[in-house]
Structure formats: C-alpha cells, structure tokens
C-alpha positions in Angstrom: -11.5 -8.5 15.1 -10.0 -5.2 14.0 -10.7 -2.4 16.4 -9.9 1.3 16.8 -7.5 0.3 19.6 -5.5 -1.9 17.3 -5.3 0.8 14.7 -4.1 3.3 17.3 -1.4 0.8 18.4 -0.3 0.2 14.8 0.2 3.9 14.3 2.9 3.9 17.0 5.3 2.1 14.7 6.8 3.1 11.4 6.2 1.2 8.2 9.6 -0.6 8.0 9.0 -2.0 11.5 5.5 -3.1 10.5 7.1 -4.8 7.4 9.7 -6.5 9.6 7.0 -7.8 11.9 4.7 -9.2 9.1 7.7 -11.0 7.5 8.1 -13.2 10.6 4.8 -15.1 9.9 5.9 -16.1 6.4 2.4 -15.5 5.1 3.7 -14.0 1.9 6.9 -13.4 0.0 9.2 -10.8 1.5 8.9 -8.8 -1.8 5.1 -8.7 -1.6 2.5 -6.5 0.1 4.3 -3.2 0.0 4.1 -0.5 -2.7 7.1 0.3 -4.9 9.0 3.6 -5.3 6.5 5.1 -7.6 4.3 5.9 -4.5 5.8 8.6 -2.3 4.5 10.5 0.8 3.7 14.1 -0.1 4.1 15.1 3.5 6.8 12.9 5.1 6.6 14.6 8.5 3.0 13.5 9.2 2.4 10.6 11.5 1.7 7.1 10.2 -1.6 6.5 8.4 -3.5 3.4 9.2 -7.0 2.4 7.9 -9.1 0.2 5.7 -9.0 0.7 1.9 -11.9 2.3 0.1 -10.8 1.6 -3.4 -11.8 3.3 -6.7 -10.7 3.8 -10.2 -10.1 7.2 -11.8 -9.7 8.9 -15.2 -9.1 12.5 -16.2 -8.1 12.4 -19.9 -11.7 12.7 -21.2 -15.1 13.7 -19.8 -17.2 11.1 -18.1 -20.0 9.4 -20.1 -22.6 10.6 -17.6 -22.6 12.9 -14.5 -20.0 15.5 -13.6 -16.5 15.4 -12.2 -17.7 14.9 -8.6 -20.9 12.8 -9.2 -19.3 9.7 -7.7 -18.0 11.5 -4.6 -21.4 11.2 -2.9 -21.3 7.5 -3.5 -17.9 7.3 -1.7 -19.2 9.5 1.3 -22.2 7.2 1.6 -19.7 4.3 2.1 -17.6 6.3 4.5 -20.7 7.1 6.6 -21.2 3.4 7.3 -17.6 2.5 8.1 -16.8 2.0 11.8 -13.0 2.4 11.3 -10.9 5.0 9.5 -10.7 4.6 5.8 -7.7 5.1 3.4 -9.0 6.3 0.0 -7.1 4.3 -2.7 -7.2 5.3 -6.3 -5.9 3.5 -9.4 -5.5 6.1 -12.1 -6.3 4.3 -15.4 -4.8 7.0 -17.6 -1.3 6.2 -19.1 0.4 8.6 -18.8 -1.4 10.4 -16.0 -3.5 13.2 -17.5 -4.3 15.4 -14.4 -4.5 15.4 -10.6 -6.6 12.8 -8.8 -7.3 15.0 -5.8 -7.2 18.5 -4.5 -8.2 20.5 -1.4 -12.0 20.0 -1.9 -11.8 16.2 -2.2 -9.4 15.7 0.7 -11.4 18.0 2.9 -14.5 16.0 2.0 -12.9 12.7 2.8 -11.5 13.9 6.1 -14.8 15.3 7.1 -16.4 11.8 6.5 -13.7 10.0 8.6 -11.0 9.1 6.2 -7.5 9.2 7.5 -5.5 9.5 4.2 -5.4 8.9 0.5 -3.2 7.0 -2.0 -3.2 7.4 -5.8 -1.2 5.8 -8.5 -1.7 9.2 -10.2 -1.0 12.7 -9.0 -2.3 15.4 -6.7 -2.6 19.1 -6.4 -3.4 21.9 -3.8 -0.6 20.3 -1.8 -0.1 23.3 0.5 -3.8 23.3 1.4 -4.0 19.6 1.9 -0.9 19.6 4.1 -2.6 22.2 6.3 -5.4 19.6 6.9 -2.8 17.1 8.3 -4.2 14.6 5.8 -1.6 12.2 4.6 -1.5 11.7 0.8 0.7 9.4 -1.3 1.2 9.9 -5.0 3.4 9.4 -8.0 3.8 13.2 -8.3 1.9 16.4 -8.7 0.0 18.2 -11.4 -1.6 21.6 -11.4 -5.0 20.9 -13.2 -7.9 18.4 -12.6 -8.6 17.8 -16.3 -11.8 15.8 -16.8 -11.4 14.1 -13.5 -14.0 11.5 -12.6 -14.4 8.3 -10.6 -15.4 5.2 -12.4 -15.8 2.1 -10.1 -15.9 2.1 -6.3 -14.9 -0.7 -3.9 -13.3 -2.8 -6.6 -9.8 -4.5 -6.6 -7.2 -2.0 -7.8 -3.5 -2.0 -8.5 -1.4 0.8 -7.0 2.4 0.8 -6.7 2.6 -2.7 -7.9 0.3 -4.1 -5.2 -3.2 -5.5 -5.7 -5.4 -3.8 -3.1 -8.9 -5.1 -2.3 -11.7 -3.2 -0.6 -11.2 -3.1 3.2 -7.6 -4.2 3.1 -5.6 -2.9 6.1 -3.1 -0.3 5.0 -0.1 1.4 6.9 1.8 4.3 5.4 4.4 6.9 6.4 7.5 8.7 5.0 9.0 5.3 4.2 6.2 4.0 2.0 3.0 2.0 2.1 2.3 -1.6 3.1 -0.6 -3.8 3.6 -1.1 -5.8 6.9 -3.0 -9.1 6.8 -6.0 -8.5 9.1 -5.7 -12.0 10.5 -2.5 -11.0 12.3 -3.2 -7.3 12.8 -3.9 -7.6 16.5 -0.6 -9.3 17.2 1.6 -7.0 15.0 2.1 -4.2 17.6 3.5 -6.5 20.3 5.7 -8.1 17.7 7.0 -4.7 16.6 7.9 -4.0 20.2 9.8 -7.2 20.5 11.7 -6.5 17.3 12.6 -3.1 18.6 13.9 -4.6 21.8 16.0 -7.1 19.8 17.5 -4.3 17.6 18.4 -2.3 20.7 21.0 -4.9 21.6 22.9 -3.9 18.4 22.2 -0.2 18.7 23.3 0.0 22.3 26.5 -1.8 21.5 27.3 0.5 18.6 26.7 3.5 20.9 29.0 2.2 23.6 32.7 2.9 23.9 35.5 0.7 22.7 33.5 -1.2 20.2 35.2 -3.9 18.0 34.2 -6.4 15.4 34.0 -9.4 17.8 31.7 -7.5 20.1 29.5 -6.3 17.2 29.2 -9.9 16.0 28.2 -11.0 19.4 25.5 -8.3 19.6 24.3 -9.1 16.1 24.0 -12.8 16.9 22.1 -12.1 20.1 19.6 -9.9 18.2 19.2 -12.5 15.5 18.6 -15.2 18.1 15.8 -13.2 19.7 14.1 -12.5 16.3 14.5 -16.2 15.2 12.9 -17.3 18.5 10.1 -14.8 18.0 9.5 -16.0 14.4 9.4 -19.7 15.5 6.8 -18.8 18.2 4.6 -17.0 15.7 4.7 -20.0 13.3 3.8 -22.3 16.2 7.1 -24.1 16.2 
C-alpha cells in the first residue's frame, strides 16, 4: 500500500537515482516510463515532486462548447478533496501547436490549496514568477503569456505527456532532471534500493576523490560497484 511515509522517503532521492532503482526489477524497458526532453522543470531548484496523477486534457485554441474557462476546475478540486495522498496535476494539451498557457497563478494556487504537490503539462505555462513564489513545482514544454480560450475537456482519463502514457493515479516523481513514473507495486521498496545504489556508487566516487589514482585502481572500484548492483538486482528478481 502506498502511504505518505513512502512518498516522503521517495522525495529524498533525485529522479536519476529513482530511475536507476526501478531499472533493477526489469519490469519495463530501460527506455520506458520517463518523459522526454520536451518536458522541463520550470523551477529546477525546488525539491523533488512525488504524487499520484490527476490527469486531464486541455485546449485553448477555441472557446469551449459549454461553460467557461474554469468550469472544470471545480470538478478537479472535488477529486482532490477525496484524495488521501498528494496529487500531481497532469495535462495533455491537445492543441498542435500549443495555442496558449495551460496554467497560471490562479490555477496553481487553487491546486496547491486543495493538496496538489505539482503540475505537468505537455503545453506551456505563465505567471512563472508568481508560481515559483508558491514553491509549487511545474513542468512544461515552455512558456506563453496569454491563456487564450483555455478549458479542460476530460478529467481522470489516460493522457500522453512527454512521450509517456500516464493513467490516473500513476505514481510520479519529478525534479530538475526530468519526470519519471514509478510502478506502485515496488514503490515501498524503491527508497531502500536507492540507498543501496548510492552506497555502491560511493566506492567509485571515493576512489576518484582519493590521491594517486590510476586506471587499474579505477577498474577495481568500478567492478566492485557493479558487483554490488548486480547482486542487488538479482535479489530483487528473486534469483
């Protein structure tokens, strides 16, 4: 079961370490599960973002058929009210090219007030100075000044962002390095595995920081690190 404690522990590690850990189970291809370079952290200095996906689709190139620009925002907050764990708001912008910003200060303040811990959009954002002041992580493909005819279409549906298919309630981890998903089935084990990977990598790092290094010594340290990680991977796979 996923808990607040597990999420807190996952936030102690950066996204590359999380990816390294997830790889060891061989549950998916090593090129799967993480978003591509089109999705970038707007505020790289913020701490890692970890939460469950609340997914939605978005358009801003033309006015909605019914309602106003924010008519679906209340539907999202109603879902957030019922969530026991932090949510990551995930938008797929259906306009190609992007017509206007997905979010601004009002939307991010709303999401944060209802317990969300961050936002990802395949589109763009605005009010970035104001959103940064909220300490609210956002990940986008860029920025645009206007909101156009922004409106939310469907909520809690599968979306595609940064080349990754995201389902509702998928576990997401993001920081300055990018965004990845974490299979919930292994989420409780990932923090301990991250710690073991860090310990293995310390063998190489400590050698490189020592005096009188040479290629033979580096290879010995590298082999020792690799052996620890191979043993860890075998254990996780039940071998």
